[in-house]
C-alpha positions in Angstrom: -95.4 3.8 -85.8 -93.8 1.5 -88.4 -90.0 1.9 -89.2 -90.8 2.8 -92.8 -92.9 5.8 -91.7 -90.4 6.9 -89.0 -87.4 6.8 -91.5 -89.5 8.7 -94.0 -90.2 11.5 -91.5 -86.5 11.7 -90.5 -85.5 12.0 -94.1 -88.0 14.8 -94.7 -86.7 16.7 -91.6 -83.1 16.3 -92.8 -84.0 17.7 -96.3 -85.8 20.6 -94.7 -82.8 21.5 -92.5 -80.5 21.2 -95.5 -82.8 23.6 -97.4 -82.8 26.1 -94.5 -78.9 25.9 -94.3 -78.6 26.6 -98.0 -80.9 29.7 -97.8 -79.0 31.0 -94.8 -75.7 30.5 -96.7 -77.1 32.5 -99.6 -78.2 35.3 -97.3 -74.8 35.3 -95.7 -75.9 34.5 -92.2 -73.3 32.8 -90.1 -73.6 30.9 -86.9 -72.9 32.9 -83.8 -69.4 32.1 -82.6 -68.9 30.7 -79.2 -66.8 32.6 -76.7 -63.4 30.8 -76.8 -62.7 32.0 -73.2 -59.2 32.8 -71.9 -56.5 30.6 -73.3 -54.1 28.8 -71.0 -51.1 30.6 -72.3 -52.5 34.0 -71.4 -50.8 35.8 -68.5 -52.8 36.4 -65.3 -55.5 34.0 -66.4 -56.7 33.3 -62.9 -57.1 37.0 -62.2 -59.1 37.6 -65.3 -61.4 34.7 -64.5 -61.9 36.0 -61.0 -62.8 39.5 -62.4 -65.3 37.9 -64.8 -66.9 35.9 -61.9 -67.1 39.1 -59.8 -68.7 41.0 -62.7 -71.3 38.2 -63.0 -72.1 38.4 -59.3 -72.5 42.2 -59.3 -74.9 42.0 -62.2 -77.0 39.3 -60.5 -77.0 41.4 -57.3 -78.1 44.5 -59.2 -80.9 42.5 -60.8 -82.0 41.3 -57.4 -81.9 44.8 -56.0 -84.0 46.1 -58.9 -86.5 43.3 -58.4 -86.8 44.1 -54.7 -87.2 47.9 -55.4 -90.0 47.1 -57.9 -91.7 44.9 -55.3 -91.5 47.7 -52.7 -93.0 50.2 -55.2 -95.9 47.9 -55.9 -96.5 47.4 -52.2 -96.6 51.2 -51.7 -99.0 51.6 -54.6 -101.3 48.9 -53.1 -101.2 50.7 -49.7 -102.0 54.0 -51.3 -104.9 52.5 -53.3 -106.2 50.9 -50.1 -105.9 54.2 -48.1 -106.2 57.1 -50.7 -106.2 59.8 -48.0 -102.8 58.9 -46.6 -99.6 60.0 -48.5 -96.1 59.0 -47.3 -94.1 62.1 -46.1 -90.8 60.7 -47.5 -92.0 61.0 -51.1 -92.8 64.8 -50.9 -89.2 66.1 -51.0 -88.2 63.7 -53.8 -91.2 64.8 -55.8 -90.3 68.5 -55.3 -86.7 67.9 -56.4 -87.9 66.0 -59.5 -90.4 68.8 -60.3 -87.6 71.4 -60.1 -85.3 69.3 -62.4 -88.2 68.8 -64.8 -89.0 72.6 -64.9 -85.3 73.4 -65.5 -85.2 70.9 -68.4 -88.4 72.2 -70.0 -87.1 75.8 -69.7 -83.9 74.9 -71.5 -85.6 72.9 -74.2 -88.5 75.3 -74.8 -86.3 78.4 -75.2 -87.4 80.5 -78.1 -85.2 80.2 -81.2 -85.3 84.0 -81.6 -83.7 84.4 -78.2 -81.0 81.9 -79.1 -80.3 83.9 -82.3 -79.9 87.1 -80.2 -77.5 85.3 -77.9 -75.4 84.0 -80.9 -75.4 87.5 -82.5 -74.1 89.0 -79.2 -71.3 86.4 -79.1 -70.2 87.2 -82.6 -70.2 91.0 -81.9 -68.2 90.6 -78.7 -65.7 88.1 -80.2 -65.0 90.0 -83.5 -62.5 92.7 -84.2 -64.0 93.5 -87.7 -67.7 93.1 -88.5 -68.8 92.7 -92.2 -72.5 93.8 -92.5 -73.7 92.1 -95.6 -76.3 94.2 -97.7 -78.4 93.1 -100.6 -77.4 95.5 -103.4 -81.0 95.6 -104.6 -82.1 97.4 -101.4 -79.0 98.3 -99.4 -80.7 100.8 -97.1 -83.4 98.2 -96.2 -80.7 95.7 -95.2 -79.1 98.0 -92.6 -80.1 97.7 -88.9 -79.5 100.8 -86.8 -79.8 98.9 -83.5 -77.0 96.5 -84.4 -74.7 99.2 -85.8 -75.3 101.2 -82.5 -74.3 98.1 -80.5 -71.1 97.7 -82.5 -70.2 101.4 -82.0 -70.8 101.1 -78.2 -68.8 97.8 -78.1 -65.5 99.6 -78.2 -62.7 99.5 -80.8 -64.5 97.4 -83.4 -64.5 98.1 -87.1 -67.6 97.9 -89.3 -67.4 97.2 -93.1 -70.3 97.1 -95.5 -70.4 94.4 -98.2 -72.7 95.0 -101.2 -73.6 91.4 -102.1 -75.7 90.3 -105.1 -74.3 93.2 -107.1 -74.9 91.3 -110.4 -78.7 91.8 -110.0 -78.4 95.6 -110.1 -77.7 97.9 -113.1 -74.1 99.3 -113.0 -75.2 102.9 -112.8 -77.3 102.2 -109.7 -74.4 100.2 -108.1 -72.0 103.1 -108.6 -74.5 105.5 -107.1 -75.0 103.3 -104.0 -71.2 102.8 -103.6 -70.7 106.6 -103.7 -73.4 107.1 -101.1 -72.3 104.4 -98.6 -68.6 105.0 -98.7 -69.2 108.4 -97.1 -70.1 106.6 -93.9 -68.2 103.3 -93.9 -65.7 101.3 -96.0 -67.8 99.5 -98.7 -66.9 96.5 -100.7 -68.6 95.5 -104.0 -69.1 91.7 -104.0 -70.7 88.9 -105.9 -70.6 85.5 -104.1 -70.4 82.1 -105.7 -73.9 80.7 -105.8 -73.5 77.3 -107.5 -74.1 74.4 -105.0 -72.6 70.9 -104.8 -73.9 67.6 -103.5 -72.4 66.2 -100.3 -71.0 63.2 -102.1 -69.1 65.3 -104.5 -67.9 67.5 -101.7 -66.0 64.6 -100.1 -64.3 63.8 -103.4 -63.3 67.4 -103.9 -61.8 67.6 -100.4 -59.8 64.4 -101.0 -58.4 65.6 -104.3 -58.0 69.2 -103.2 -59.6 70.4 -106.4 -60.6 74.1 -106.8 -64.0 75.4 -106.0 -65.9 75.0 -109.3 -68.8 77.5 -109.3 -69.8 80.7 -110.8 -67.1 83.4 -110.9 -66.8 85.3 -107.6 -66.2 89.0 -107.9 -64.7 91.2 -105.1 -62.9 88.5 -103.3 -59.5 89.9 -103.8 -60.6 93.4 -102.7 -62.1 92.0 -99.5 -59.0 89.8 -98.8 -56.6 92.8 -99.3 -58.8 95.0 -97.1 -58.8 92.5 -94.2 -55.1 91.8 -94.8 -54.1 95.5 -94.5 -56.1 95.8 -91.3 -54.5 92.7 -89.9 -51.0 94.2 -90.6 -51.9 97.5 -88.9 -53.4 95.5 -86.0 -50.2 93.4 -85.8 -51.9 90.2 -84.5 -54.5 87.6 -85.5 -58.0 89.0 -86.0 -61.5 87.6 -86.0 -64.0 88.8 -88.6 -67.8 88.5 -87.9 -70.2 88.2 -90.8 -73.6 89.7 -89.9 -76.8 90.7 -91.7 -80.5 90.0 -92.2 -81.6 86.6 -93.5 -81.0 85.7 -97.1 -78.5 88.4 -97.9 -75.7 85.9 -98.6 -73.6 85.8 -95.4 -72.7 82.1 -95.7 -72.1 82.4 -99.5 -69.5 85.1 -98.9 -67.6 82.9 -96.4 -67.7 79.9 -98.9 -66.4 82.2 -101.6 -63.5 83.5 -99.4 -62.6 80.0 -98.3 -63.1 78.5 -101.8 -64.9 75.6 -100.2 -68.6 74.9 -99.4 -68.2 74.9 -95.6 -71.3 76.8 -94.5 -74.9 75.7 -95.3 -76.4 77.7 -98.2 -79.9 77.6 -99.6 -82.9 79.6 -101.0 -84.9 79.3 -97.8 -84.4 81.9 -95.0 -82.7 81.3 -91.7 -80.5 78.2 -92.5 -77.7 79.4 -90.2 -78.8 79.0 -86.6 -75.6 79.1 -84.6 -72.1 80.6 -84.7 -69.7 78.7 -87.1 -66.0 79.3 -86.9 -64.1 79.2 -90.3 -60.3 79.8 -90.3 -59.3 81.5 -93.6 -55.6 81.5 -92.8 -53.3 81.6 -89.7 -54.1 85.3 -89.1 -57.8 85.7 -90.1 -60.7 83.7 -88.7 -64.3 84.2 -89.9 -67.4 83.8 -87.7 -70.7 83.0 -89.4 -73.8 84.2 -87.5 -77.6 83.8 -87.7 -79.6 86.6 -89.3 -81.0 89.6 -87.4 -84.4 89.3 -85.7 -86.8 91.8 -87.4 -88.9 94.0 -85.1 -92.7 93.7 -85.6 -92.9 97.5 -85.6 -91.5 97.6 -89.2 -93.5 98.2 -92.3 -95.3 95.2 -94.0 -92.8 95.3 -96.9 -89.8 95.1 -94.5 -91.4 92.2 -92.6 -92.1 90.4 -95.9 -88.6 90.8 -97.3 -86.4 90.5 -94.1 -88.4 88.1 -91.9 -86.7 84.7 -91.4 -90.1 82.9 -91.2 -90.9 80.8 -94.2 -93.8 81.7 -96.6 -95.9 78.9 -95.0 -95.8 80.8 -91.7 -96.6 84.2 -93.2 -99.9 85.1 -95.0 -98.7 84.8 -98.6 -101.1 87.2 -100.2 -100.5 89.9 -97.6 -96.7 89.7 -97.8 -96.6 89.6 -101.6 -99.1 92.5 -101.9 -97.0 94.6 -99.6 -93.9 93.9 -101.8 -95.9 94.6 -105.0 -97.2 97.9 -103.8 -93.6 99.3 -103.6 -92.7 98.2 -107.2 -93.2 100.0 -110.5 -96.4 98.6 -112.1 -95.3 99.0 -115.7 -92.0 97.2 -115.2 -93.7 94.4 -113.2 -96.1 93.9 -116.1 -93.2 93.6 -118.6 -91.1 91.3 -116.4 -93.9 88.8 -115.6 -95.6 89.2 -119.1 -99.1 89.7 -117.6 -101.8 92.2 -118.6 -102.1 95.5 -116.8 -103.7 95.2 -113.3 -105.6 97.5 -111.0 -104.9 95.7 -107.7 -102.6 93.0 -106.3 -105.4 90.3 -106.4 -105.9 90.9 -110.1 -102.2 90.6 -110.7 -102.0 87.3 -108.8 -104.9 85.9 -110.7 -103.4 86.7 -114.1 -100.0 85.4 -112.9 -101.6 82.1 -111.8 -103.3 81.8 -115.2 -100.0 82.6 -117.0 -98.0 80.1 -115.0 -100.7 77.4 -114.9 -101.3 77.5 -111.2 -104.8 76.1 -110.5 -106.9 75.1 -107.5 -109.2 72.2 -107.2 -112.0 72.8 -109.6 -110.0 74.7 -112.1 -109.9 78.2 -110.5 -106.7 80.3 -110.4 -104.5 79.6 -107.4 -104.0 83.1 -106.1 -102.1 82.0 -103.0 -99.7 79.9 -105.0 -99.0 82.9 -107.3 -98.4 85.1 -104.3 -95.9 82.6 -102.9 -94.1 82.5 -106.3 -93.7 86.3 -106.4 -92.5 86.3 -102.7 -89.9 83.6 -103.3 -88.6 85.3 -106.4 -88.3 88.6 -104.7 -86.4 87.2 -101.6 -84.3 84.9 -103.7 -81.3 85.6 -105.9 -82.9 85.5 -109.4 -85.1 88.6 -109.7 -83.4 91.9 -110.7 -84.7 95.0 -109.1 -83.1 98.2 -107.7 -83.7 101.2 -105.5 -82.5 104.8 -105.8 -80.2 106.1 -103.0 -81.4 109.2 -101.1 -80.8 112.5 -102.9 -79.0 114.2 -100.0 -76.5 112.4 -97.7 -76.8 113.0 -94.0 -75.0 110.9 -91.3 -77.4 108.5 -89.4 -78.2 109.4 -85.7 -76.0 106.5 -84.4 -72.9 107.8 -86.3 -71.0 111.0 -85.8 -68.1 112.4 -87.8 -65.6 111.2 -85.1 -67.0 107.6 -85.3 -66.9 107.7 -89.1 -63.2 108.7 -89.1 -62.4 105.9 -86.5 -64.2 103.3 -88.6 -62.1 104.2 -91.7 -58.8 104.3 -89.8 -56.6 101.2 -90.4 -58.0 100.4 -93.9 -56.3 101.1 -97.2 -59.2 103.0 -98.8 -57.3 104.0 -102.0 -56.6 100.4 -102.8 -60.2 99.5 -101.9 -61.5 102.1 -104.5 -59.4 100.6 -107.2 -60.6 97.1 -106.4 -64.2 98.2 -106.4 -63.8 99.9 -109.8 -62.4 96.6 -111.2 -65.2 94.6 -109.6 -67.9 96.9 -111.2 -66.2 96.5 -114.6 -66.1 92.7 -114.2 -69.8 92.4 -113.2 -72.3 91.9 -116.0 -75.4 93.6 -114.5 -78.8 93.8 -116.0 -79.9 96.7 -118.2 -81.8 99.6 -116.5 -84.9 98.9 -118.7 -85.1 95.2 -117.9 -84.9 95.5 -114.1 -87.8 96.7 -111.8 -87.7 100.0 -109.9 -88.4 99.4 -106.2 -89.2 102.0 -103.5 -87.2 101.2 -100.4 -88.9 101.4 -97.0 -85.7 102.7 -95.3 -83.7 101.3 -92.4 -85.1 98.1 -91.0 -85.3 98.0 -87.2 -84.1 94.8 -85.5 -84.1 93.3 -82.0 -80.9 92.6 -80.0 -82.2 92.3 -76.5 -83.8 89.0 -75.5 -86.3 90.8 -73.2 -87.8 92.6 -76.2 -88.8 89.3 -77.9 -92.4 88.4 -77.1 -92.8 84.8 -75.8 -94.6 82.5 -78.2 -97.0 79.9 -76.8 -96.3 76.3 -77.7 -98.6 74.6 -80.2 -100.6 72.6 -77.6 -101.5 75.7 -75.5 -102.4 77.6 -78.7 -104.7 74.8 -79.8 -106.3 74.8 -76.3 -106.8 78.6 -76.5 -108.4 78.3 -79.9 -110.7 75.5 -78.7 -111.7 77.7 -75.7 -112.5 80.6 -78.0 -114.6 78.3 -80.1 -116.5 77.0 -77.0 -117.1 80.6 -75.8 -118.2 81.6 -79.3 -121.2 79.4 -79.0 -122.7 81.8 -76.4 -125.0 84.7 -77.1 -122.8 87.8 -77.5 -119.7 85.9 -78.8 -121.9 84.2 -81.4 -123.3 87.5 -82.5 -119.7 88.9 -82.8 -118.7 85.8 -84.8 -121.6 86.3 -87.1 -120.7 89.9 -87.6 -117.1 88.9 -88.4 -118.2 86.2 -90.7 -120.5 88.6 -92.6 -117.7 91.2 -92.9 -115.3 88.5 -94.1 -117.9 87.4 -96.7 -118.4 90.9 -97.9 -114.6 91.4 -98.2 -114.4 88.2 -100.2 -117.2 89.2 -102.5 -115.5 92.6 -103.1 -112.2 90.8 -103.9 -113.9 88.4 -106.3 -115.8 91.3 -108.0 -112.4 92.9 -108.6 -111.2 89.8 -110.5 -111.4 89.6 -114.3 -114.1 87.6 -116.2 -112.1 84.4 -116.5 -111.7 84.0 -112.7 -115.4 84.7 -112.1 -116.3 82.1 -114.7 -115.4 79.5 -112.0 -118.4 80.4 -109.9 -120.9 80.5 -112.7 -121.9 76.8 -112.5 -122.9 77.3 -108.8 -125.0 80.4 -109.6 -126.7 78.5 -112.5 -127.7 75.7 -110.0 -129.3 78.3 -107.7 -131.2 79.8 -110.6 -132.4 76.4 -111.8 -133.7 75.7 -108.3 -135.6 79.0 -108.2 -137.0 78.3 -111.6 -138.3 74.9 -110.5 -140.1 76.5 -107.5 -141.8 79.1 -109.6 -142.8 76.6 -112.4 -144.9 74.4 -110.1 -148.2 75.8 -111.5 -147.4 75.0 -115.2 -150.3 75.4 -117.6 -150.3 72.3 -119.9 -153.2 73.6 -122.1 -151.0 76.4 -123.6 -148.5 75.6 -126.2 -145.1 77.4 -126.1 -143.3 77.7 -129.5 
């Protein structure tokens, strides 16, 4: 190679390196710093160096040991492959122990969330001195769980207070009627929690500046504070207050309103609170937030649709929404959703889908989407509906006159009545004509014991079972049953679509026209060209 060519290559290499250094400098990359080591002026330098050398030796020994172990395992595998009938006896106890550990781990991991909710609820009931059962003012009787109330009564000297939350969604006359009905059994507080949410970024700024809780006006906070304060004074020591209730009644919102900070997770979806959360209100009062009650499957379809913590994706939307719609006043539903009069729930969902612009692929009305919309509005905190209290009052079976007097003892009930009257005046409820009349399904049964909860199969096992069912369905009798089921499903679908109005049936007209055209083509094979059709 000539010198000219060699120098030229070296120059190019230098330029390339310079370019790379510039780019690295722009990106902010720095060269890794070298370990400076132990300075000479450091005390105990020799001891530190010895420790470092020992550490290096241990690491090297560990690596060597791991290498030898790997080699031994490979040798054992080779021997086993050469003699597949022979298994070393030393490995059996180790495998058994490993299997036991694995089983324990899988049991702890695959525990049902419903069972965990029951455990957390029991902890809250045992630890609390006062329990606030939060009720939705739109259906207070449907939010009460007799099993939980009975467990509280059997738990000893524990007090139970009813909190009528979402009272701004009910007409004032109806709210007063429910208050008069419920206060015969237990101390009842009228409440309207703060519902406005904040972002997490804003939350940190608020906490730093100690700014007040900027949200919608909370009503009934003073009354509840005074009630708990009066009980704490008579109790003469620090108390713990447990907040319990069905999902989506506003337990966490009440705690946030009392604390004037957004501590607990709040949202539209059901079952956000999954474990006990301890919130100190002051030095004497501590609040415990709990997950919602587990609804028993023996309840009515309406109770399951309104109180179940499962999301609408897990529930059949049309069935749940139809059950809710069957209990509501038809005329008021028509006025509220501005839809034409309907004969059945499917017709209502079709007209609601057309009204709200919910469409499927192909332009047909999205009936399932309309059902989900109604279900979410009914379980959320935007739709105003109300129930009438029972005409005659009778104490429930789990309460006696002695228990009712014990529950009211220790509370300043006169002051509570005054505060409730102020709260009802402060609340701007909807008019009786604009809200929907709803027929309550009565007390909702819940599950407290973990043994009563049916074990749910994991997804993989469920898929295997479904696959097995499909495989067996290919046989003689099972295929006949499947055909019968299919025909019954098709007939039900035909009946449902016949019930729909003309606009929804217009979607299937093109398919019918194709069939008619095909039939016409088959019949017109023998066409007479001699005749003239005018």
